C-alpha positions as CSV (number, residue, x, y, z in Angstrom):
1,X,-25.3,-1.7,-15.9
2,X,-22.4,-1.7,-13.1
3,X,-23.0,-3.3,-10.4
4,X,-20.9,-2.8,-7.3
5,X,-19.9,-5.5,-4.5
6,X,-17.8,-6.6,-1.7
7,X,-16.3,-9.7,-0.5
8,X,-17.3,-11.7,-3.5
9,X,-14.1,-14.4,-4.0
10,X,-14.0,-16.3,-6.9
11,X,-12.2,-19.1,-9.1
12,X,-9.6,-18.1,-12.1
13,X,-11.6,-20.0,-14.8
14,X,-9.2,-22.3,-17.6
15,X,-9.7,-21.0,-20.9
16,X,-11.3,-24.4,-21.7
17,X,-14.1,-23.9,-19.3
18,X,-14.8,-20.1,-20.6
19,X,-18.3,-20.8,-22.2
20,X,-19.0,-17.9,-25.7
21,X,-21.3,-15.2,-25.3
22,X,-25.4,-16.9,-25.8
23,X,-28.8,-15.3,-25.0
24,X,-28.6,-12.1,-23.0
25,X,-31.4,-13.7,-21.1
26,X,-29.8,-16.9,-20.1
27,X,-26.8,-15.6,-19.6
28,X,-28.1,-12.5,-17.0
29,X,-29.7,-15.6,-15.4
30,X,-26.3,-18.3,-15.6
31,X,-24.4,-14.8,-13.9
32,X,-27.5,-15.0,-10.7
33,X,-27.4,-18.6,-10.4
34,X,-23.3,-18.4,-10.3
35,X,-23.8,-15.1,-7.5
36,X,-26.3,-16.8,-5.6
37,X,-24.0,-20.1,-5.0
38,X,-20.3,-18.1,-4.5
39,X,-22.4,-16.3,-2.1
40,X,-22.6,-19.2,0.5
41,X,-19.1,-21.5,-1.0
42,X,-17.0,-18.8,-1.1
43,X,-18.0,-16.0,1.4
44,X,-14.7,-16.2,2.9
45,X,-11.3,-15.6,1.1
46,X,-10.2,-19.4,-0.1
47,X,-7.5,-21.1,-1.0
48,X,-7.2,-23.8,-3.7
49,X,-4.3,-26.4,-4.9
50,X,-3.4,-25.6,-8.2
51,X,0.5,-27.0,-9.0
52,X,0.5,-28.6,-5.7
53,X,1.3,-24.6,-4.9
54,X,-1.1,-22.8,-3.2
55,X,-2.7,-19.4,-3.7
56,X,-5.6,-17.0,-2.6
57,X,-8.5,-16.4,-4.9
58,X,-9.1,-12.6,-5.7
59,X,-12.1,-11.1,-5.3
60,X,-14.1,-9.2,-7.2
61,X,-16.1,-5.7,-6.6
62,X,-17.2,-5.1,-10.3
63,X,-19.7,-6.6,-12.2
64,X,-20.8,-5.1,-16.0
65,X,-24.1,-6.2,-17.4
66,X,-26.6,-6.1,-19.9
67,X,-29.4,-6.4,-18.7
68,X,-32.4,-7.1,-21.3
69,X,-35.3,-6.7,-18.8
70,X,-36.8,-4.5,-17.1
71,X,-35.7,-1.5,-14.4
72,X,-38.0,-2.6,-12.0
73,X,-36.8,-6.3,-12.5
74,X,-32.8,-5.1,-12.2
75,X,-34.3,-3.6,-8.7
76,X,-35.6,-7.0,-7.8
77,X,-32.2,-8.8,-8.3
78,X,-30.7,-6.7,-6.6
79,X,-33.0,-6.0,-3.8
80,X,-32.7,-10.4,-4.0
81,X,-28.6,-10.2,-3.7
82,X,-28.0,-8.1,-0.7
83,X,-30.6,-10.9,1.1
84,X,-28.1,-12.8,2.6
85,X,-26.4,-13.3,6.2
86,X,-22.6,-13.0,4.7
87,X,-22.5,-8.9,5.1
88,X,-22.4,-8.9,1.1
89,X,-23.9,-5.5,0.2
90,X,-24.8,-4.4,-3.8
91,X,-24.8,-1.6,-4.9
92,X,-25.8,-0.8,-8.8
93,X,-25.9,2.0,-11.5
94,X,-27.8,2.1,-14.1
95,X,-27.2,3.7,-17.7
96,X,-28.8,3.3,-21.6
97,X,-26.1,5.3,-23.4
98,X,-22.7,5.6,-21.4
99,X,-21.0,3.7,-18.4
100,X,-18.2,4.2,-16.4
101,X,-16.8,0.6,-15.7
102,X,-12.7,1.5,-14.1
103,X,-11.1,2.6,-16.6
104,X,-13.0,2.5,-19.7
105,X,-15.6,4.9,-20.8
106,X,-18.2,2.6,-23.0
107,X,-21.0,4.0,-24.9
108,X,-23.8,2.3,-27.1
109,X,-23.7,3.4,-30.7
110,X,-26.7,4.0,-33.2
111,X,-26.6,0.1,-34.9
112,X,-25.9,-1.5,-31.5
113,X,-22.1,-1.8,-31.1
114,X,-20.4,-0.7,-27.8
115,X,-17.5,1.6,-28.4
116,X,-14.8,1.8,-25.4
117,X,-12.1,4.5,-24.7
118,X,-9.9,6.0,-21.4
119,X,-12.0,7.1,-18.7
120,X,-11.0,9.7,-16.1
121,X,-13.0,10.6,-12.7
122,X,-13.5,14.8,-12.9
123,X,-11.8,14.9,-9.8
124,X,-8.6,13.5,-11.1
125,X,-5.3,15.3,-10.9
126,X,-2.2,14.7,-13.2
127,X,0.3,12.1,-11.1
128,X,2.5,11.2,-13.3
129,X,5.7,11.2,-12.4
130,X,8.4,13.9,-12.7
131,X,10.8,13.5,-15.2
132,X,13.4,15.2,-13.1
133,X,12.3,12.7,-10.5
134,X,15.4,10.8,-8.9
135,X,14.4,7.7,-10.4
136,X,16.4,5.3,-13.3
137,X,15.8,6.9,-16.6
138,X,14.9,3.3,-18.0
139,X,12.2,3.2,-15.8
140,X,10.5,7.3,-16.4
141,X,11.1,6.4,-20.3
142,X,8.9,2.8,-19.4
143,X,6.2,4.9,-18.0
144,X,4.7,7.4,-21.4
145,X,5.2,3.9,-23.4
146,X,2.7,2.2,-20.3
147,X,0.6,4.7,-21.0
148,X,0.1,4.9,-24.2
149,X,-0.3,1.3,-25.0
150,X,-2.9,1.2,-22.5
151,X,-4.4,4.4,-24.0
152,X,-4.7,2.2,-27.3
153,X,-5.8,-0.9,-25.6
154,X,-8.5,1.0,-23.8
155,X,-9.9,2.5,-27.2
156,X,-11.8,0.9,-29.6
157,X,-10.8,3.0,-32.9
158,X,-8.3,4.6,-33.8
159,X,-9.3,8.2,-34.7
160,X,-10.3,8.3,-30.2
161,X,-6.7,7.2,-29.9
162,X,-6.0,10.0,-31.8
163,X,-8.2,12.2,-30.0
164,X,-7.4,11.1,-26.3
165,X,-3.9,11.0,-26.5
166,X,-3.1,14.5,-27.4
167,X,-4.7,14.8,-23.8
168,X,-2.1,12.5,-22.5
169,X,0.7,14.1,-24.8
170,X,-0.4,17.2,-22.6
171,X,-0.2,15.8,-19.1
172,X,3.8,14.4,-20.1
173,X,4.9,17.0,-21.1
174,X,3.6,19.3,-17.7
175,X,5.8,17.3,-15.9
176,X,8.3,17.8,-18.3
177,X,8.9,14.8,-19.8
178,X,11.0,15.3,-23.6
179,X,9.1,15.5,-26.9
180,X,11.5,12.9,-28.2
181,X,10.5,10.7,-25.7
182,X,6.7,10.7,-26.1
183,X,6.8,11.0,-29.8
184,X,8.6,7.3,-29.4
185,X,6.3,5.9,-27.3
186,X,3.1,7.4,-29.2
187,X,4.6,6.0,-32.2
188,X,4.8,2.5,-30.6
189,X,1.8,2.2,-29.3
190,X,-0.2,4.0,-32.6
191,X,1.5,1.0,-34.6
192,X,0.3,-1.9,-32.2
193,X,-2.0,-4.4,-32.7
194,X,-4.9,-3.7,-30.3
195,X,-6.6,-7.3,-30.5
196,X,-2.4,-8.5,-29.5
197,X,-3.3,-5.7,-26.7
198,X,-5.8,-7.5,-25.1
199,X,-4.4,-10.6,-25.2
200,X,-3.0,-12.1,-22.1
201,X,0.8,-11.6,-21.3
202,X,2.2,-15.3,-21.1
203,X,4.5,-15.1,-18.0
204,X,7.9,-15.1,-18.9
205,X,10.4,-18.1,-17.8
206,X,13.4,-16.6,-15.7
207,X,16.8,-16.9,-17.1
208,X,20.1,-18.4,-15.3
209,X,21.6,-14.8,-16.2
210,X,23.6,-13.3,-13.1
211,X,22.3,-10.0,-12.3
212,X,23.9,-7.5,-10.3
213,X,21.3,-5.7,-7.7
214,X,22.5,-2.7,-6.1
215,X,20.1,0.6,-4.2
216,X,19.0,3.1,-6.9
217,X,21.3,6.5,-5.4
218,X,23.5,9.1,-7.1
219,X,26.1,7.1,-7.6
220,X,24.2,4.5,-10.2
221,X,25.8,5.8,-13.5
222,X,29.5,5.9,-12.1
223,X,28.8,2.0,-10.6
224,X,27.6,0.8,-14.3
225,X,30.1,2.9,-15.9
226,X,33.3,0.6,-13.5
227,X,31.2,-2.2,-14.4
228,X,30.8,-2.1,-18.3
229,X,34.7,-1.0,-18.2
230,X,36.0,-3.9,-16.5
231,X,33.5,-7.0,-17.4
232,X,35.5,-8.4,-19.6
233,X,38.1,-8.7,-17.5
234,X,35.3,-11.6,-15.6
235,X,34.0,-12.7,-18.7
236,X,37.9,-14.3,-19.0
237,X,37.6,-16.5,-16.1
238,X,36.0,-20.1,-18.2
239,X,33.6,-21.1,-15.4
240,X,31.5,-17.9,-15.2
241,X,32.1,-17.2,-19.4
242,X,28.3,-19.1,-19.9
243,X,27.1,-17.3,-17.4
244,X,28.1,-14.0,-17.9
245,X,26.0,-12.1,-20.7
246,X,28.3,-9.1,-22.6
247,X,27.0,-6.7,-20.6
248,X,26.3,-6.5,-17.0
249,X,22.4,-6.5,-16.5
250,X,21.9,-4.1,-13.4
251,X,19.1,-4.0,-11.5
252,X,18.0,-1.2,-8.8
253,X,16.2,-1.6,-5.6
254,X,14.3,1.1,-3.7
255,X,16.6,4.0,-2.4
256,X,15.8,5.6,0.6
257,X,13.7,8.8,-0.1
258,X,13.0,11.4,1.9
259,X,9.6,10.3,3.0
260,X,11.2,7.3,4.4
261,X,13.4,9.2,6.5
262,X,10.4,11.4,8.2
263,X,8.0,9.5,8.2
264,X,9.1,5.8,9.3
265,X,8.6,6.2,13.2
266,X,11.5,5.2,14.6
267,X,10.1,3.0,17.5
268,X,11.0,0.2,15.5
269,X,11.7,-3.7,16.7
270,X,15.2,-4.3,17.8
271,X,16.7,-6.4,14.3
272,X,19.7,-8.8,14.5
273,X,21.2,-10.9,17.0
274,X,23.3,-10.7,20.4
275,X,27.3,-10.7,19.2
276,X,30.2,-11.0,21.0
277,X,30.3,-7.3,21.5
278,X,26.9,-7.0,23.3
279,X,23.7,-5.8,22.5
280,X,22.9,-2.3,23.6
281,X,20.2,-2.0,26.4
282,X,17.2,-1.1,25.8
283,X,14.1,-0.3,27.6
284,X,13.2,1.7,31.3
285,X,13.9,0.2,34.1
286,X,13.0,1.3,38.3
287,X,16.9,2.3,40.0
288,X,15.9,0.6,42.9
289,X,16.6,3.6,45.5
290,X,13.8,5.8,45.2
291,X,10.7,6.2,47.2
292,X,8.8,6.1,43.7
293,X,9.8,3.1,41.8
294,X,6.7,1.5,42.8
295,X,4.9,3.8,40.7
296,X,7.5,2.9,38.1
297,X,6.9,0.4,35.2
298,X,9.9,-1.2,33.7
299,X,9.2,-2.6,30.0
300,X,11.3,-2.3,26.8
301,X,8.1,-1.2,24.5
302,X,4.8,0.2,25.4
303,X,0.9,-0.1,23.7
304,X,-0.7,3.1,22.6
305,X,-4.6,3.2,24.1
306,X,-5.6,5.0,21.3
307,X,-4.6,2.5,18.4
308,X,-3.9,-0.5,20.3
309,X,-0.3,-0.1,18.5
310,X,3.0,-1.5,20.1
311,X,6.3,0.5,20.1
312,X,9.8,-0.7,20.8
313,X,12.2,1.3,22.7
314,X,15.6,2.6,21.3
315,X,17.4,3.5,24.9
316,X,18.1,2.9,28.1
317,X,16.3,4.8,30.7
318,X,15.5,4.8,34.7
319,X,14.2,6.8,37.5
320,X,16.9,9.1,36.9
321,X,17.0,9.8,33.9
322,X,17.6,13.2,32.5
323,X,15.4,14.9,29.5
324,X,13.0,12.3,29.0
325,X,9.5,12.1,27.3
326,X,7.1,10.1,29.6
327,X,3.4,8.2,29.3
328,X,1.2,7.8,32.6
329,X,-0.5,5.2,32.3
330,X,-4.3,4.6,35.0
331,X,-6.5,1.6,34.6
332,X,-9.6,3.1,32.8
333,X,-7.1,2.3,30.1
334,X,-6.0,6.6,29.0
335,X,-2.7,7.4,28.6
336,X,-0.5,11.0,28.8
337,X,1.9,12.2,27.1
338,X,4.9,14.6,29.0
339,X,7.9,15.6,29.2
340,X,10.6,17.1,31.8
341,X,14.6,17.7,31.5
342,X,15.0,17.1,35.1
343,X,15.4,13.8,36.9
344,X,12.2,11.1,35.8
345,X,11.5,11.1,39.2
346,X,11.1,14.0,40.1
347,X,8.4,14.9,38.2
348,X,6.9,11.5,39.2
349,X,6.0,13.4,42.7
350,X,5.1,16.8,41.8
351,X,2.5,14.2,39.6
352,X,2.1,12.8,42.5
353,X,1.6,15.5,44.9
354,X,-0.9,17.3,42.3
355,X,-2.9,14.5,42.5
356,X,-3.2,14.2,46.7
357,X,-3.5,17.6,47.1
358,X,-5.8,17.8,44.6
359,X,-4.6,20.1,42.2
360,X,-5.8,21.9,39.1
361,X,-3.4,19.8,36.6
362,X,-5.1,17.9,34.0
363,X,-3.7,14.5,35.4
364,X,-4.9,15.2,38.8
365,X,-8.1,16.3,37.6
366,X,-8.8,12.9,36.0
367,X,-7.5,10.4,38.5
368,X,-9.3,12.1,41.1
369,X,-13.3,12.6,39.3
370,X,-12.2,9.3,37.5
371,X,-10.7,7.6,40.1
372,X,-11.9,8.7,43.5
373,X,-11.3,5.9,45.1
374,X,-7.9,5.0,44.3
375,X,-6.2,8.1,43.1
376,X,-2.6,7.1,42.9
377,X,-3.6,3.7,41.1
378,X,-1.2,5.2,37.9
379,X,2.2,3.8,36.4
380,X,4.9,5.7,34.5
381,X,7.0,4.6,32.1
382,X,9.6,6.1,29.7
383,X,9.1,6.7,26.7
384,X,11.9,8.4,24.7
385,X,15.2,9.7,25.6
386,X,16.9,12.8,24.7
387,X,20.3,13.2,24.7
388,X,20.5,17.2,24.8
389,X,17.6,17.7,26.2
390,X,18.3,22.0,26.0
391,X,17.7,21.8,22.1
392,X,15.0,19.9,22.3
């Protein structure tokens, strides 16, 4: 049986406090007691003190249960869990022979035991990283090894591991992984001790070795070659000799991808402080000399009425700016987005004229129908300036 829940924080227990598996009836009763009490005490994410450091306790949203009672008793148990004022909702899935729990398929054997194997959803696709992707070679070599070790850990017997390893080998070959890389990763997993894989890895202490950290790009191999060639020069220094290893330990951070260039908005909060050169002025201001300044709304940022997200302007503009994207805001509040290659004040004058003379435009219809008492109670602001508006 599998129980799923939301917002159920628990505290990690030390190995000394973990109790061995006991009679199923007592185990279920204890679980029911713990859940009902934790729902009252730990309904919100809490912080605990551990080694004088604050940390956040994790949430549990999936629980695997072996139930020895009837289905009706289990339904009653779930019903009682759902009677709470914490906004918690429990759902359950009951199976007698096999049950998928996270990425593991659990099956019951004829002799009353349990076997486990890897589980993939029917809708899952081959989302493995392509070998030709622009990533460090050690990273791409480590993916097959990690996946085969995960398969060895989830499969309870070696026969099942060999069976599902063939499917995984095919998935990697579809992503152009070299056969010798896959074979080496498979051999490591096949010869590994499963009991050791099931143990929690202890965190390694950070050493004092000096690491060279850089952004990964197409020149990383040349950089590595230069460092290897001249590394001995640094090791000749008596103060650095003990801190430097035999070879440079190079770590790469993620480089800027095509997605970062295309998806991220350019309306970002300004970073960095003023320098002796000064900072480029940004934002929208009134020109102070035109008849439309009273409808202009000066600002350095604007807020979307639909999402509530704040965007920071990256250009300077005023009533006389040309080639702009602008926003008209009414008291609803709703926003109208438009653009013009002419002076911004000319376009604002046209909008106000449309409202006064009841012309059939989107902004005029809205202001006269939703704000008939004050149809011109609208403000305008520039949100972006195009340097070459004729090409936009």
